[in-house]
C-alpha positions as CSV (number, residue, x, y, z in Angstrom):
1,M,-39.1,71.8,-10.2
2,I,-38.8,74.4,-13.0
3,C,-42.6,74.8,-13.0
4,C,-42.6,75.4,-9.2
5,I,-39.9,78.1,-9.6
6,I,-41.9,79.8,-12.3
7,L,-45.1,79.7,-10.3
8,H,-43.3,81.0,-7.2
9,W,-42.1,84.1,-9.0
10,F,-45.5,84.9,-10.4
11,P,-47.8,85.4,-7.5
12,N,-50.8,86.2,-9.7
13,S,-52.9,83.0,-9.5
14,Q,-54.9,84.0,-12.6
15,F,-51.7,84.0,-14.6
16,K,-50.7,80.7,-13.1
17,F,-53.8,78.7,-13.9
18,D,-55.5,80.5,-16.7
19,V,-52.4,81.2,-18.8
20,L,-50.1,78.3,-18.0
21,Q,-52.9,75.8,-17.4
22,I,-50.5,73.3,-15.8
23,I,-51.7,72.5,-12.2
24,D,-54.6,73.4,-10.0
25,D,-54.5,75.1,-6.5
26,K,-54.4,71.8,-4.6
27,S,-51.5,70.4,-6.6
28,Y,-49.6,73.7,-6.2
29,A,-50.0,73.7,-2.4
30,Q,-48.9,70.1,-2.2
31,M,-45.8,70.8,-4.2
32,L,-44.8,73.7,-2.0
33,I,-45.3,71.7,1.1
34,A,-43.2,68.9,-0.3
35,I,-40.4,71.3,-1.2
36,I,-40.4,72.8,2.3
37,W,-40.3,69.3,3.9
38,L,-37.5,68.2,1.6
39,T,-35.4,71.3,2.4
40,A,-36.0,70.9,6.1
41,A,-35.1,67.2,6.1
42,S,-32.0,67.4,3.9
43,N,-29.9,69.4,6.3
44,P,-30.0,67.0,9.3
45,I,-29.7,64.0,6.9
46,V,-26.5,65.4,5.4
47,K,-25.1,66.2,8.8
48,F,-25.8,62.6,9.9
49,L,-24.3,61.0,6.8
50,Y,-21.3,63.3,6.5
51,D,-19.0,63.6,9.5
52,P,-15.7,65.5,8.7
53,S,-14.2,64.3,11.9
54,K,-13.9,60.7,10.6
55,S,-11.0,61.8,8.4
56,Y,-8.8,62.6,11.4
57,V,-10.2,60.8,14.5
58,S,-9.4,57.4,13.0
59,L,-5.6,58.0,13.3
60,T,-3.9,55.0,14.8
61,K,-0.5,56.6,15.5
62,R,0.0,58.4,18.7
63,R,0.3,62.2,18.4
64,T,1.4,63.0,22.0
65,I,4.4,64.4,23.7
66,E,4.7,61.4,26.0
67,H,5.1,59.0,23.1
68,A,7.2,61.2,20.9
69,P,10.8,59.9,20.4
70,P,13.5,62.1,22.1
71,D,15.4,64.7,20.2
72,I,13.0,65.1,17.3
73,E,11.1,68.1,16.0
74,L,7.8,68.5,17.8
75,P,5.0,70.2,15.8
76,F,2.7,72.3,17.9
77,I,-0.4,74.2,16.8
78,A,-1.4,77.4,18.6
79,C,-4.8,79.0,18.1
80,I,-5.1,82.8,18.6
81,H,-8.5,84.6,18.6
82,C,-7.2,88.2,19.1
83,E,-4.0,90.2,19.4
84,E,-4.1,89.8,23.2
85,N,-3.3,86.1,22.9
86,T,-0.1,86.8,21.1
87,L,2.2,87.6,24.0
88,S,1.1,84.6,26.1
89,M,1.5,82.2,23.2
90,M,5.0,83.6,22.4
91,N,6.0,83.1,26.0
92,F,4.5,79.6,26.0
93,L,6.7,78.8,23.0
94,E,9.7,80.1,24.9
95,I,9.1,77.9,27.9
96,S,8.6,74.9,25.6
97,N,12.4,75.1,25.3
98,S,12.9,74.8,21.6
99,R,16.6,73.8,20.9
100,V,18.7,73.2,17.8
101,E,18.9,69.5,18.7
102,S,15.2,69.2,19.6
103,P,13.3,72.1,17.9
104,V,9.6,73.0,18.2
105,F,7.8,73.7,15.0
106,F,5.0,76.2,16.0
107,H,2.1,76.5,13.6
108,V,0.1,79.6,14.5
109,L,-3.6,79.8,13.5
110,H,-5.2,83.2,13.8
111,L,-9.0,82.4,13.9
112,L,-11.4,84.8,12.4
113,K,-15.2,84.4,12.0
114,L,-16.3,83.9,8.4
115,K,-18.0,87.0,6.9
116,G,-19.2,87.4,3.3
117,R,-18.0,84.1,2.0
118,T,-19.6,80.7,1.4
119,I,-16.6,78.4,2.1
120,P,-13.8,78.5,4.8
121,L,-10.5,80.1,3.9
122,L,-7.0,79.2,5.1
123,I,-4.3,81.8,4.3
124,D,-0.7,80.7,4.4
125,H,1.3,83.9,5.0
126,E,4.5,82.4,3.5
127,H,2.7,82.6,0.1
128,K,2.6,86.3,-0.7
129,S,0.2,85.7,-3.5
130,R,-2.6,85.0,-1.0
131,T,-1.9,87.6,1.6
132,H,-4.0,90.2,-0.4
133,L,-7.1,88.2,0.6
134,L,-6.6,89.4,4.2
135,R,-7.8,92.9,5.3
136,N,-7.2,92.7,9.0
137,N,-4.7,94.8,10.9
138,N,-4.7,92.6,13.9
139,S,-3.5,89.7,11.8
140,Y,-0.6,91.7,10.5
141,N,0.4,92.6,14.0
142,I,0.3,88.9,15.0
143,I,2.3,87.9,11.9
144,N,5.0,90.5,12.5
145,A,5.3,89.6,16.2
146,F,5.9,85.9,15.5
147,K,8.2,86.6,12.6
148,S,10.3,88.8,14.8
149,Y,10.5,86.1,17.4
150,E,11.6,83.5,14.9
151,Q,14.3,85.8,13.6
152,H,15.5,86.4,17.1
153,N,15.8,82.7,17.7
154,R,16.9,81.6,14.3
155,G,18.0,78.0,14.1
156,S,16.2,76.8,17.2
157,V,12.6,77.9,16.6
158,K,10.4,77.5,13.5
159,V,7.2,79.4,13.2
160,K,4.6,79.3,10.4
161,I,1.6,81.6,10.5
162,Y,-1.9,81.0,9.0
163,T,-5.2,82.8,9.1
164,C,-8.2,80.5,9.4
165,I,-11.5,82.2,8.4
166,S,-14.4,79.9,9.1
167,P,-17.8,79.8,10.8
168,Y,-17.5,79.0,14.5
169,E,-19.9,76.1,14.1
170,T,-17.4,74.2,11.9
171,M,-14.1,75.9,12.9
172,H,-13.0,72.9,15.0
173,D,-13.0,70.7,11.8
174,E,-10.7,73.2,10.1
175,I,-8.3,73.2,13.1
176,C,-8.4,69.4,13.5
177,M,-7.7,68.9,9.8
178,Q,-4.6,71.2,10.1
179,A,-3.5,69.3,13.2
180,A,-3.8,66.0,11.3
181,E,-2.0,67.3,8.2
182,K,0.8,68.9,10.2
183,K,1.1,65.7,12.5
184,A,0.9,68.0,15.5
185,C,1.6,66.4,18.9
186,M,-0.3,69.2,20.8
187,L,-2.9,71.7,20.1
188,V,-2.9,74.8,22.4
189,V,-5.9,77.0,22.6
190,P,-6.6,80.0,24.8
191,F,-9.3,79.9,27.5
192,H,-12.5,81.9,26.8
193,R,-11.9,84.2,29.8
194,H,-9.4,87.1,29.4
195,F,-7.8,88.4,32.6
196,R,-7.0,92.1,32.3
197,E,-5.9,94.8,34.6
198,T,-9.4,96.2,34.8
199,G,-11.1,92.9,35.4
200,V,-12.1,89.6,33.8
201,V,-13.9,89.5,30.5
202,E,-15.6,86.4,29.2
203,L,-15.7,86.1,25.4
204,A,-18.7,85.1,23.4
205,N,-20.2,81.6,23.7
206,P,-18.8,80.3,20.4
207,V,-15.2,80.5,21.7
208,R,-16.1,78.3,24.7
209,A,-18.0,75.9,22.4
210,L,-15.1,75.7,20.0
211,N,-12.8,74.5,22.9
212,R,-15.3,71.8,23.8
213,H,-15.5,70.6,20.3
214,L,-11.7,70.4,20.1
215,L,-11.5,68.4,23.3
216,R,-13.8,65.8,21.8
217,T,-12.4,65.5,18.3
218,A,-8.8,66.6,18.2
219,P,-6.4,64.1,16.7
220,C,-3.6,65.1,19.1
221,S,-3.2,66.2,22.7
222,V,-5.0,69.4,23.6
223,G,-3.9,72.1,26.0
224,I,-6.2,74.9,27.2
225,L,-4.1,77.9,28.3
226,V,-5.6,80.1,31.1
227,E,-3.4,83.2,31.2
228,R,-3.7,85.2,34.4
229,G,-0.8,87.7,33.8
230,R,2.3,85.9,35.0
231,L,2.9,84.3,31.6
232,I,3.3,87.9,30.4
233,S,4.8,89.8,33.3
234,N,7.4,87.1,34.1
235,N,8.9,86.0,30.8
236,P,11.5,83.2,31.1
237,L,13.5,84.8,28.2
238,T,14.2,88.1,30.0
239,S,13.4,87.5,33.6
240,M,16.3,87.6,36.1
241,S,14.4,85.3,38.5
242,L,13.4,81.7,37.8
243,Y,10.1,81.0,36.2
244,S,8.3,78.6,38.6
245,V,6.3,75.7,37.1
246,G,4.2,73.3,39.2
247,V,2.6,70.0,38.1
248,V,-0.2,68.3,40.0
249,F,0.2,64.6,39.3
250,I,-2.4,62.0,40.4
251,E,-2.8,59.3,37.7
252,G,-3.9,58.7,34.2
253,P,-2.8,59.6,30.6
254,D,-3.6,63.3,30.9
255,D,-1.4,63.7,34.0
256,R,1.4,61.8,32.2
257,E,1.1,64.0,29.2
258,A,1.3,67.1,31.4
259,L,4.4,65.7,33.2
260,A,6.1,64.8,29.9
261,Y,5.6,68.3,28.6
262,T,6.9,69.7,31.9
263,M,10.1,67.7,31.6
264,R,10.8,69.5,28.3
265,M,10.3,72.8,30.2
266,A,12.7,71.6,32.9
267,D,15.6,71.7,30.5
268,H,15.2,75.5,30.2
269,P,17.8,77.2,32.3
270,N,15.4,79.8,33.6
271,V,12.6,77.4,34.6
272,N,12.3,75.5,37.9
273,V,9.8,72.6,38.1
274,T,8.1,71.2,41.1
275,V,6.0,68.0,40.8
276,I,3.3,67.5,43.4
277,R,2.1,64.0,43.4
278,L,-1.2,63.3,45.2
279,M,-1.4,59.7,46.5
280,E,-4.0,57.7,48.4
281,P,-2.8,55.9,51.5
282,R,-3.4,52.4,50.0
283,K,-1.1,53.4,47.1
284,K,1.6,54.9,49.2
285,S,3.3,51.6,50.0
286,R,3.2,50.3,46.5
287,P,6.7,49.9,44.8
288,L,7.7,52.9,42.6
289,I,8.0,50.9,39.4
290,N,5.7,47.9,39.0
291,R,4.9,48.0,35.3
292,D,2.9,51.1,36.0
293,P,3.2,53.9,33.4
294,D,2.4,56.6,36.0
295,A,5.2,55.4,38.3
296,E,7.6,55.0,35.3
297,I,7.3,58.6,34.2
298,V,7.6,59.9,37.8
299,H,10.7,57.8,38.2
300,K,12.1,59.2,35.0
301,F,11.6,62.7,36.2
302,M,13.2,62.0,39.6
303,A,16.2,60.2,38.0
304,N,16.9,62.9,35.3
305,Y,15.9,66.2,37.0
306,L,16.1,65.9,40.8
307,P,19.9,66.0,40.6
308,I,19.4,69.5,39.2
309,K,19.0,71.6,42.3
310,R,16.4,74.0,41.0
311,H,13.8,71.2,40.5
312,D,11.8,69.5,43.3
313,Y,9.4,66.6,43.9
314,K,6.8,66.4,46.6
315,E,4.3,63.7,47.7
316,E,1.0,64.5,49.4
317,V,-1.1,61.8,50.9
318,V,-4.8,62.6,50.5
319,R,-7.8,60.5,51.7
320,D,-10.8,62.3,50.2
321,S,-11.9,65.3,48.0
322,V,-11.6,67.7,50.9
323,E,-7.9,67.0,51.3
324,V,-7.5,67.3,47.5
325,I,-9.1,70.8,47.6
326,G,-6.7,71.7,50.5
327,V,-3.7,70.8,48.4
328,I,-4.9,72.7,45.4
329,R,-5.7,75.8,47.4
330,A,-2.2,75.7,48.9
331,L,-0.8,76.3,45.4
332,E,-2.0,80.0,45.5
333,G,0.9,82.4,45.2
334,C,3.6,79.6,44.8
335,Y,3.8,79.2,41.0
336,D,3.8,81.2,37.8
337,L,2.3,78.3,35.8
338,V,0.5,75.2,37.0
339,L,-0.1,72.2,34.7
340,V,-2.9,69.7,35.5
341,G,-4.5,66.8,33.6
342,R,-8.1,67.3,32.6
343,R,-9.5,63.8,33.3
344,H,-9.1,61.4,36.2
345,E,-11.3,58.4,35.5
346,G,-9.7,55.7,37.6
347,E,-11.3,53.9,40.5
348,S,-10.1,56.6,42.9
349,S,-12.7,58.1,45.2
350,L,-10.8,61.4,45.5
351,F,-13.1,63.2,43.1
352,D,-16.5,62.0,44.4
353,G,-19.0,64.8,44.2
354,M,-16.5,67.4,42.7
355,N,-17.7,67.3,39.1
356,E,-21.3,68.3,39.9
357,W,-20.1,71.7,41.1
358,N,-17.7,72.5,38.3
359,E,-18.1,76.0,36.9
360,Y,-16.1,75.1,33.8
361,P,-16.4,71.4,33.1
362,E,-14.1,71.6,30.1
363,L,-11.2,72.2,32.4
364,G,-11.7,69.2,34.7
365,S,-12.0,69.3,38.5
366,L,-8.5,70.5,39.5
367,A,-8.2,73.3,37.1
368,D,-11.7,74.5,37.8
369,M,-10.7,75.1,41.4
370,L,-7.8,77.3,40.2
371,V,-9.8,79.2,37.6
372,S,-13.3,79.5,39.1
373,S,-14.7,82.9,40.1
374,D,-14.1,82.4,43.9
375,S,-10.4,81.4,43.4
376,T,-7.6,83.8,44.4
377,F,-4.9,81.9,42.4
378,D,-3.0,84.5,40.3
379,G,-0.8,82.2,38.2
380,S,-1.5,80.8,34.7
381,V,-2.9,77.3,34.2
382,L,-2.4,74.8,31.4
383,V,-5.0,72.1,31.3
384,V,-3.7,69.0,29.3
385,Q,-5.7,66.3,27.7
386,Q,-3.9,63.5,26.0
387,Q,-5.0,62.3,22.6
388,N,-7.7,59.7,22.5
389,R,-6.2,56.8,20.5
390,V,-9.4,55.5,18.9
391,G,-11.2,58.8,18.6
392,P,-13.4,60.6,21.1
393,K,-14.7,58.6,24.0
394,V,-17.4,59.6,26.4
395,G,-16.0,59.2,29.9
396,R,-17.1,60.6,33.2
397,Q,-15.5,64.0,32.6
398,D,-17.0,64.2,29.1
399,Y,-20.4,63.3,30.5
400,Y,-20.3,66.4,32.7
401,L,-18.9,68.4,29.9
402,E,-22.0,67.5,27.7
403,N,-24.6,67.7,30.4
404,S,-23.5,70.7,32.4
405,V,-26.1,73.3,33.0
406,G,-25.5,76.2,30.7
407,R,-25.0,79.6,32.2
408,Q,-25.8,82.9,30.7
409,E,-22.4,83.9,29.3
410,L,-22.4,87.6,29.6
411,P,-19.2,89.6,30.1
412,T,-18.3,89.8,33.8
413,F,-15.8,92.0,35.5
414,R,-13.7,91.4,38.5
415,E,-10.8,93.3,40.0
416,V,-7.4,91.6,39.6
417,K,-3.9,92.6,40.6
418,P,-2.2,94.9,38.1
419,H,0.8,93.7,36.2
420,T,4.1,95.3,37.3
421,T,6.1,94.5,34.1
422,V,5.2,93.6,30.6
423,W,7.6,92.0,28.0
424,P,7.3,94.2,24.9
425,V,6.8,92.5,21.5
426,V,9.7,93.3,19.3
C-alpha cells in the first residue's frame, strides 16, 4: 500500500521503474484497479453490515400516547427546519394541554445541514460551554422563542432545545437516536410544503425524504404537521373563540393514536373536539364494545367528553371510496385542525383504488385529499402513525410510499387566503 501511494504521487514512470525498481507497468495497473474496486465495494458492504436503526427499532416497550399511563409526563420531540416552523410548533405545544399534573416535556431539535465537518454534531443549549459552536442567528431566535414560552408557562411546560447538525442522508438516525434516548412517545415533524400568504413553497427533496425515513424507522409514534395558517392565526392561548379540532376515525392503531392524542387536547378549555367516525353498513349494527380496541377508545371518548357540551361525536355510514371522499370534502371550512391516521390496512374496501392516485403517499389516503394541490381545505392537518412495535413493517401504505412515482420537486406557488391575525412570538 505504501508503495502504491509513493508511485501515485510520482507520475514520472521513468522514476518509478528505473529508480525504485519495484514493479513493472502491468503490476502497477493491476494494483490501481484492485484499489479502485476495493474502495467501490467497501462502501455498500459497510452499509449492509452496519445498520444504525437496529439500536432503536428493537425496542419492545410501547412509546405511544395510547398506551401511556394517565397523569404522567409525556416526552415529545419536535423537529424544526427553519424559523417559520417555530410558531406552529409552539401552538402545537399549547393545544397539547400541558398541565402541572400531566406535563409535556418538549424536546426541540433544530435541524441544520452538515457543512465543513466530518461527523454529526448535537448541541445542547442548556450547556453554555457548547453554544459557541453555533453561528446561526435563526437558531438563536428559535431558542429565545421557546425559552420565553417556557418561562411564561413555568411549572406546566418543560422545553429543552437542541441543534442537530447532520447530513440529510443520515439525519433520521440522529433524530431516532434522540427519540429512543429521551423515551419520546411522539415525534412531530413539519411537512415539506410551506403555506404562505404569497403562495405555497415546496422545500427541497431531502426534507421530504427525511420524513419518509422517520415514518419507517422511528421508535415512537410520528406526527406530520401540515400547517395551513390557522395554527398560527387562531391560537388557543389567546383566541377568544374556541379552537375547533376534528378527528376522522375509521379503524386501526393509527386512528386510535390520533384519538388518544385528541382526548388530551379536549381537556384544554379553549378547544372543542368533534370525532367523525366512518363506518361500513355491516359494522354499524355491531355492539359498541366487543373486545374491540377501536370501539373501546371511542366509548372512552363518549363517556368522558360528550358530557362536556363543547365536544361532539358523529357517525357517517359509508359504502365505498366515493362516499369517503364526500365526507372528507365536507370538512372544508369546518375545523382549524384535523387529525387523521396514516394507515388503514384492514379488510375494508373503502380505500380500493385510492392509494394509486396519492400525490403525497407519506400522508396516507385521507390526509392526501386534504393537502393535495386541488384541495380547498384551509385548516391544518396532523397525520399520525403509531409506533411499530417490532420495528418497521412494509404494509400496503408503505408499499405505495416506496414505489410511488417520483415527481420533479421544484418550488411551486399558489394563491392562498391571507392571514388576518398572527400571534406574536414573545
